[in-house]
N, C-alpha and C positions, 0 to 999 in steps of 0.2 A: 503421447504423441512423441515420435522419434525424430531427432534432428540429426543432421550430418553436415560437415563443413569440408569445402574444398578451398585450399589456400596455401600460402607459404608456411614454412615450418613454425614461425612464431604465432601466427593466427591459429593454426591447428592445435598447437601445444596449449595456448590460452583456452581454447574451448574444451580441451581434454581435462583441464583442471576443474571444470564445472560439469563434467560428465558427458560431454558431447563428443562422439567419435568423429574422426575425419581422416582425410588423406592429404599429404603434402604433394603439392603440384609444383614441378620444376620447369615444365615446358609444355608446349601445345599437345604433344602426343599423350603426356601424362594426363592433362586435362581432359582430353577427349575419351581416353580409356576409362578413367575413373568416373566420368559423367555417365558413360554407358553402363558401367557397373552399378551405379546408383539407380538408374532408371529401369534397369533390368532386375532390380531387387536382389542383386548379389550380396548386398549388405543387410538384408532383412527389410522389414517394412519401414521405410523412411517416409515421413509425412512432409518434412520441411528440409530443403537443401539450401544451406547457406553457402554462397559463392562469392569470393572476393572479386573486386572490380578487375584486378589484373587477370584473373582466371577468366572472367566474363569476356574480356577483350580477346583472349586466346581463342575461345570457341563461341563467339557471339552468335554466329549463324545457327549453330546447333541448339543453343539455349533458347533463342527466339522461336525457333520452330517448335520446341518442346513447350514453351509457354503458351503458344497459340493452340496447342493441342488440348489444352484444359485438363491434362491428366496430372496425377500425383507423381512425384512429390512437387509441392509448391516451391518455386525458386525465389530466393530472397537474395538480392545483391547487397553486399556489405563492403564498406571501405576497408582498405588495407590498414595496417597499423600506422603508416605514414600519411593517412588521410585520403580524402577523395581525389581521384584523378581529375585533372582539370578538364572542363567541358562535359563532364558527366553530371546528370541530375541526381540529387539526393532523393531518398524515398519520400521525404516530406515535400519536396518540390513537386514530385510527380503526383502526389496525392492532391496537393493544392491546385495544380493545373487541371487535374481530372474533374474536380468538383467546381471549378470556376472561381477559385480564390486567387488573389494576387500572389505571385511568387516571391 
Protein backbone atom coordinates (compact mmCIF):
# COMPACT_ATOMS: atom_id res chain seq x y z
CA UNK A 1 0.00 0.00 0.00
CA UNK A 2 1.49 3.33 -1.06
CA UNK A 3 1.17 6.44 1.08
CA UNK A 4 1.79 10.05 0.08
CA UNK A 5 1.74 13.21 2.20
CA UNK A 6 0.91 16.84 1.45
CA UNK A 7 2.00 19.32 4.10
CA UNK A 8 4.60 21.80 5.21
CA UNK A 9 8.32 21.14 4.85
CA UNK A 10 8.77 19.68 8.35
CA UNK A 11 5.88 17.23 8.00
CA UNK A 12 6.98 16.04 4.55
CA UNK A 13 10.58 15.64 5.74
CA UNK A 14 9.45 13.65 8.78
CA UNK A 15 7.44 11.25 6.64
CA UNK A 16 10.34 10.90 4.19
CA UNK A 17 12.46 9.55 7.07
CA UNK A 18 10.11 6.57 7.26
CA UNK A 19 9.94 6.07 3.52
CA UNK A 20 6.75 7.96 2.65
CA UNK A 21 7.03 10.38 -0.25
CA UNK A 22 5.34 13.74 -0.28
CA UNK A 23 5.21 17.26 -1.58
CA UNK A 24 5.74 20.50 0.32
CA UNK A 25 2.75 22.83 0.11
CA UNK A 26 3.35 26.57 0.45
CA UNK A 27 0.08 28.03 -0.79
CA UNK A 28 -3.38 27.24 -2.12
CA UNK A 29 -2.17 26.89 -5.72
CA UNK A 30 0.48 24.35 -4.66
CA UNK A 31 -2.13 22.46 -2.68
CA UNK A 32 -4.62 22.24 -5.52
CA UNK A 33 -2.01 21.34 -8.16
CA UNK A 34 -0.39 18.61 -6.06
CA UNK A 35 -3.78 17.19 -5.03
CA UNK A 36 -4.73 16.94 -8.72
CA UNK A 37 -1.40 15.23 -9.45
CA UNK A 38 -2.10 12.66 -6.74
CA UNK A 39 -5.65 11.84 -7.82
CA UNK A 40 -4.61 11.68 -11.47
CA UNK A 41 -1.96 9.09 -10.49
CA UNK A 42 0.94 11.25 -11.61
CA UNK A 43 2.88 9.91 -8.63
CA UNK A 44 2.07 6.23 -9.20
CA UNK A 45 -0.50 4.13 -7.40
CA UNK A 46 -1.25 5.95 -4.15
CA UNK A 47 -3.70 4.23 -1.81
CA UNK A 48 -3.64 6.65 1.13
CA UNK A 49 -3.15 10.41 0.92
CA UNK A 50 -2.16 12.06 4.19
CA UNK A 51 -3.04 15.76 4.21
CA UNK A 52 -2.25 18.20 7.02
CA UNK A 53 -5.10 20.26 8.43
CA UNK A 54 -3.66 23.51 7.10
CA UNK A 55 -3.60 22.08 3.57
CA UNK A 56 -7.14 20.78 4.03
CA UNK A 57 -8.31 24.29 4.89
CA UNK A 58 -6.71 25.59 1.68
CA UNK A 59 -8.63 23.20 -0.62
CA UNK A 60 -11.44 21.95 1.59
CA UNK A 61 -14.13 22.03 -1.12
CA UNK A 62 -12.08 19.93 -3.57
CA UNK A 63 -11.13 17.43 -0.86
CA UNK A 64 -14.72 17.05 0.31
CA UNK A 65 -15.93 16.43 -3.24
CA UNK A 66 -13.23 13.80 -3.70
CA UNK A 67 -14.12 12.06 -0.44
CA UNK A 68 -17.78 11.94 -1.44
CA UNK A 69 -16.83 10.33 -4.76
CA UNK A 70 -15.65 7.20 -2.85
CA UNK A 71 -12.59 6.82 -5.07
CA UNK A 72 -8.99 6.13 -4.17
CA UNK A 73 -6.80 7.40 -2.70
CA UNK A 74 -8.28 7.40 0.76
CA UNK A 75 -7.83 10.85 2.31
CA UNK A 76 -6.63 11.05 5.90
CA UNK A 77 -6.45 14.43 7.59
CA UNK A 78 -3.57 14.75 10.06
CA UNK A 79 -2.58 17.58 12.41
CA UNK A 80 0.39 19.76 11.65
CA UNK A 81 3.42 19.64 13.93
CA UNK A 82 2.00 22.44 16.07
CA UNK A 83 -1.16 20.41 16.84
CA UNK A 84 -4.79 20.43 15.78
CA UNK A 85 -6.34 23.59 14.43
CA UNK A 86 -8.87 24.95 16.85
CA UNK A 87 -12.42 23.98 16.01
CA UNK A 88 -11.51 20.93 13.90
CA UNK A 89 -12.48 17.46 15.05
CA UNK A 90 -9.85 14.82 15.57
CA UNK A 91 -10.15 11.48 13.81
CA UNK A 92 -11.04 9.83 17.13
CA UNK A 93 -13.79 12.39 17.78
CA UNK A 94 -15.25 11.81 14.32
CA UNK A 95 -15.24 8.04 14.78
CA UNK A 96 -16.86 8.28 18.23
CA UNK A 97 -19.52 10.61 16.86
CA UNK A 98 -20.20 8.34 13.89
CA UNK A 99 -20.82 5.27 16.06
CA UNK A 100 -22.74 7.13 18.74
CA UNK A 101 -20.20 7.22 21.57
CA UNK A 102 -19.72 10.33 23.69
CA UNK A 103 -17.03 12.63 22.33
